[in-house]
N, C-alpha and C positions, 0 to 999 in steps of 0.2 A: 474731483467728483464730489458732489454734496452728500453729506451724511443724512440730512433730513429730506424726506420726500415733500415737495411743495404741496402735494395733495393729501398729506397726512401720513404719520408713521415715519419709519426709517427706511432708507434704501438698503440694498444688499451690502453696499460699501459701509454704510453706517452701522449695520449689525456686525460686520466683520471688525470694524474699528472698536466697537464696544467689547467684542470678545477679546481682542488683543489687549485692551487697556484694563478691563474689569474682570475678564475671565468668565463672563456669563454667556450662555448660549441662547441668544434671542432668536425666536422664530417669527416669520412674517405673520401678519394677521390672517384670519380665516375669512376669505371673501364670500365663499359660497357655503353657507351653513347647512343647507339641505343635503349636499353631497359630501359633507365632511365626516371624518371618522368620529367615533364616540369621544376619543381623547381631544380632538380638535373642537368638538362641540362644547366640551367642558371648558376649554381654553376661551372660547367665545363668551360663554356665560360668565366666566371669571373676569374677563376684560370689561364686559358691560357693567357688571356689579362694582368693580373697582373704580371705573371712570365716572359712571353716571348714577351710582347708588349711594354716593356720599351724602352726608347730611347737608353740608354746605358746598354746593357745586362752584367750581371756578367760573368766571365769565365765559360765555360762549362766543362773544363778539368783542373785538377791540374797539376803542373809541372811534376809529375811522370806519367802522362797520364791517371790517374783514373778520372772518372766523379765527378764533384763537387756535393754538396747537391742540388744546384739550378737545375742542370741537372737531378738529380735522382728523383726530384718531379714528373717528367713526368711518371715514372714507377708507382708511386702511383695513378696516374690518368689514367692509361691504355694506355699510349702513349709510343713509343720507346724513349729511353734516347737520347737526342740530343748530338751529338759529337762536333758540332760547331755552330756558330751564324746562319748560313744558315738553319740548321735543326730546330733550336729554332724558327726562323721566320716562318718556314713552319707550325709549330704548331699554331702560332698566326694567320696565314692566314686561317687555318682550323677553328679556333674559329670565325673569322669574317664571314666566309661562313656559319657556323652553326647559327650565330646570325641573319644573313639575312633570313635564312631558318625558324628560330623560329619566326621571326617577319613578316613572310608572304612575303619575298622577297624584302622588302624595309626598309632601315635603314635611318630614317629621324628624326632629332632633332626638337622638337617644340620650338618655341620662346614663353617663358612664358609671355612676354609683348605684344604679338600680340593680336589685337582685333579680335573677331570672325567675319567671313564674314556673311552677310545676306544670307539666304537660296537661293535666286534667283541668287546670284553670284556664288554659288557652283554648279549651274546647276539644282537646285531643285525648281520647281514652277515658277511662272511668277513674273516679277517685279511689284511692286505696281503702280497703275495708278497715274498720276500727282495729287497732292493734298492729297494723302493718306499716308503721312509721308514717302515719298520717299527720299533716300539720295541725289538724284539729286535736289530736291526742296531745301535742305539745302545749297547746293553749290550755287544755283541761288539766294538764299535769301540774300538781302543786308541790312537787318534790317528794321527799321521803314521807312515809306515813307518819302522821302526828305533827308534821312540820307545817307552819303557816306559809301561805303564798306571799309573794312580795307585796301584793296589793293589800292583803290583810295586815301585814307588818306595818305598812305605811298608814293604814287606817288606825291602828292601835297607837302609833306615835302621835298622830294628829289628835286623837282623843285624850292622850296624856297631857298634851299642851293646851287643852281646853277648847279646841276647835269644835264648834257645834253645828257645822254645816252652813253657817251664814257668812256672808262676806264681811270682813272687818270694815268699819266705817272709813278708815283712811284710804281704802281702795275704791270706794264708791265715787263716781264722777258727780260733780256738783253742777 
């Protein structure tokens, strides 16, 4: 029994053979996106992005005019086989639209290093009153009484070194 489906993708025997030899549990392509589960919809989006979202796409046709295996994968996932790069990019554009739809209309990457905003900056609740651990109190805080702030210390150092507020000529663009 052939492992490769002539219409695109792998046959059940091909997936079983791959599981025996590589230990991977491959699943068949999602042919009907509209009735698929959310997990299967994510698999479809991932497939389309992986295959047709590459910067340099593989050829979609062989020299004799037949579609390549890269193009035939679309049939295994319920899409028309792309004949050229434009058709492949259309499948990728459809994946991006479905991704936005699945995420509620907004695709936004979160910065893992970003600090969470206090609730009152997000529009929830009122800001704390002065003296109640307000972020504004921290900015105004200069440390102990009689001690200079870090900004004032840096300004004094710059004054000691003769910086008069003008840009030195070596840093000016010519």
